[in-house]
C-alpha positions as CSV (number, residue, x, y, z in Angstrom):
1,M,7.4,-11.0,-8.4
2,Q,10.7,-10.9,-8.4
3,E,13.4,-7.8,-7.8
4,K,13.9,-8.1,-11.6
5,D,10.1,-7.0,-12.2
6,F,10.4,-4.5,-9.7
7,L,12.4,-2.8,-11.2
8,V,10.8,-2.7,-14.2
9,F,8.3,-1.2,-13.0
10,L,10.2,1.5,-11.1
11,K,11.7,2.9,-14.7
12,H,8.5,2.6,-16.2
13,F,7.1,4.5,-13.3
14,Q,9.5,6.9,-13.4
15,N,9.1,7.7,-17.3
16,H,5.5,8.3,-16.2
17,T,5.4,10.7,-13.7
18,K,8.6,11.9,-15.1
19,S,10.4,12.1,-11.2
20,S,13.5,13.9,-10.3
21,Q,15.2,15.2,-7.4
22,E,13.8,18.4,-7.8
23,S,10.0,16.9,-7.9
24,K,9.9,14.0,-5.9
25,V,6.8,11.3,-6.1
26,L,5.8,8.6,-3.4
27,V,5.5,5.4,-3.6
28,V,3.6,3.4,-1.0
29,L,4.9,-0.5,-0.8
30,D,3.4,-3.5,0.7
31,N,6.7,-4.4,3.0
32,H,7.6,-7.3,0.0
33,S,10.4,-8.6,-0.6
34,S,10.9,-8.0,-4.4
35,H,10.6,-4.8,-3.5
36,L,13.9,-4.4,-1.4
37,S,16.8,-4.8,-3.8
38,V,19.8,-2.2,-4.2
39,E,19.8,-1.7,-7.4
40,G,15.8,-0.7,-7.1
41,I,16.4,1.6,-4.1
42,N,19.4,3.2,-5.8
43,F,17.3,3.9,-8.9
44,C,14.7,5.8,-6.7
45,R,17.5,8.0,-5.0
46,G,18.8,9.0,-8.3
47,H,15.4,9.6,-9.9
48,G,13.3,11.5,-6.8
49,I,11.8,8.2,-6.2
50,I,10.6,8.2,-2.1
51,L,10.2,4.3,-1.3
52,L,7.6,4.2,1.8
53,S,7.3,0.3,3.0
54,F,4.3,-0.8,5.2
55,P,5.4,-2.8,8.2
56,P,4.4,-6.8,7.9
57,H,0.5,-7.1,9.2
58,C,-0.2,-3.4,8.8
59,S,-1.5,-3.2,5.3
60,H,-5.0,-3.2,6.5
61,K,-4.6,-0.2,8.4
62,L,-2.5,1.4,6.2
63,Q,-3.1,1.5,2.4
64,P,-5.2,4.7,1.5
65,L,-6.8,3.6,-1.1
66,D,-8.1,0.6,0.3
67,R,-9.6,2.4,3.2
68,T,-11.4,4.6,1.3
69,V,-11.8,4.5,-2.5
70,Y,-12.0,0.6,-3.5
71,G,-14.8,0.0,-1.1
72,P,-17.1,2.6,-2.6
73,L,-15.5,1.4,-5.7
74,K,-16.7,-2.3,-5.3
75,K,-20.5,-0.3,-4.2
76,H,-20.7,1.9,-6.9
77,I,-19.5,-1.2,-9.5
78,N,-22.4,-3.7,-7.8
79,S,-24.8,-1.1,-8.6
80,R,-24.2,-0.7,-11.7
81,C,-24.0,-4.5,-12.1
82,D,-27.7,-4.2,-11.0
83,N,-28.3,-1.7,-13.1
84,W,-27.3,-3.6,-16.5
85,M,-28.9,-6.4,-15.8
86,K,-32.4,-4.9,-14.7
87,T,-31.3,-3.2,-18.7
88,H,-30.6,-6.3,-20.5
89,P,-33.3,-8.7,-18.9
90,G,-31.8,-12.4,-19.9
91,A,-28.9,-11.4,-21.3
92,T,-25.9,-12.8,-19.5
93,M,-23.5,-10.6,-18.9
94,T,-20.1,-11.1,-20.4
95,I,-16.2,-9.6,-19.0
96,Y,-16.5,-7.9,-22.6
97,D,-19.5,-5.3,-20.6
98,L,-17.2,-4.8,-17.2
99,P,-15.0,-2.2,-19.1
100,G,-18.1,0.0,-19.7
101,I,-19.3,-0.6,-16.1
102,V,-16.0,0.4,-14.4
103,K,-15.9,3.2,-16.5
104,S,-18.7,4.8,-15.1
105,A,-18.2,3.4,-11.6
106,L,-14.6,4.4,-11.1
107,P,-14.6,8.3,-11.4
108,L,-17.6,8.1,-8.8
109,A,-15.0,6.5,-5.9
110,A,-11.9,7.8,-7.0
111,T,-12.8,11.1,-6.3
112,P,-9.9,13.9,-4.8
113,S,-12.1,14.3,-1.9
114,N,-11.7,10.3,-1.3
115,I,-8.2,10.0,-1.9
116,Q,-6.9,12.8,0.7
117,A,-9.3,11.0,3.1
118,G,-7.6,7.8,2.8
119,F,-4.3,9.6,3.9
120,A,-5.7,11.2,6.4
121,C,-7.1,8.1,8.1
122,T,-4.0,6.2,7.8
123,G,-1.8,9.1,9.4
124,I,0.3,9.8,6.5
125,W,-0.8,12.8,5.5
126,P,-1.2,14.8,7.8
127,F,1.1,12.9,9.4
128,N,-0.4,11.5,12.5
129,R,1.5,9.6,14.8
130,H,-1.2,8.3,17.1
131,I,-4.2,7.6,14.9
132,F,-3.9,4.0,16.0
133,S,-3.0,2.4,19.1
134,D,-1.8,-0.7,19.1
135,I,-4.8,-2.9,20.0
136,D,-5.4,-2.1,16.3
137,F,-2.7,-4.7,15.6
138,A,-3.4,-7.3,17.8
139,P,-5.0,-10.2,14.5
140,S,-1.3,-9.5,13.5
141,Q,0.1,-10.9,17.2
142,V,-1.1,-14.8,16.3
143,T,1.5,-15.4,13.4
144,D,4.6,-13.1,15.2
145,R,7.4,-15.5,16.3
146,P,9.4,-14.8,19.0
147,P,13.3,-14.9,18.2
148,P,15.1,-17.9,17.5
149,E,16.7,-19.0,21.5
150,P,20.6,-18.7,21.1
151,S,22.6,-21.7,20.3
152,T,25.4,-22.4,23.2
153,S,27.7,-22.6,20.6
154,A,27.2,-19.9,17.9
155,A,27.7,-16.8,18.5
156,P,24.3,-15.1,20.2
157,T,21.7,-13.8,18.0
158,P,20.7,-10.5,18.7
159,T,17.2,-9.5,19.9
160,V,14.9,-7.2,18.6
161,A,14.1,-4.7,21.2
162,S,10.7,-4.3,22.1
163,S,8.4,-1.2,20.5
164,P,5.0,-0.3,18.9
165,P,4.2,-1.8,15.9
166,L,4.2,1.4,14.1
167,A,7.3,2.7,15.5
168,A,10.0,2.3,12.9
169,F,7.2,2.9,10.5
170,Y,7.2,6.2,11.8
171,Y,10.8,6.7,12.3
172,L,11.2,5.7,8.4
173,F,8.3,8.3,7.1
174,C,9.7,11.1,8.9
175,H,13.1,11.3,8.0
176,V,12.6,9.8,5.1
177,V,9.7,12.3,3.8
């Protein structure tokens, strides 16, 4: 996705949600660079869209629907596929059979209680800054890189203060929402 594509999405999203300054909506993002354009952010500010972006390497812990809806959805789809094969012996399942299978599985997984549980277990709502410890994000350290060493001929490179992996996320969440 490019920045301009994300802006097209935001306009489509706003048109369908009817978000406004009086009726705000939250959009949870995965920290992709296409989500960071001045034009997109200004559009959101003007139309009551609150952007909440996860820090890098944290989406496996922080995406509410991944945590509580998509797992059960996969299980229900697999069960429906097994049932389809039993009721259609010798037939080959095609892409035309999948919409009916998903249609019957989705309401079982995307329940209000599953969706609410996703926001609770990620600490987004109700807000819980202590839901994760630093050890939960240790796998991301293998891809972290130290700041580059400053060259002697150029101005010194500012260093980033050490902080818990989620500190910036929680700071933004508390001050934006």
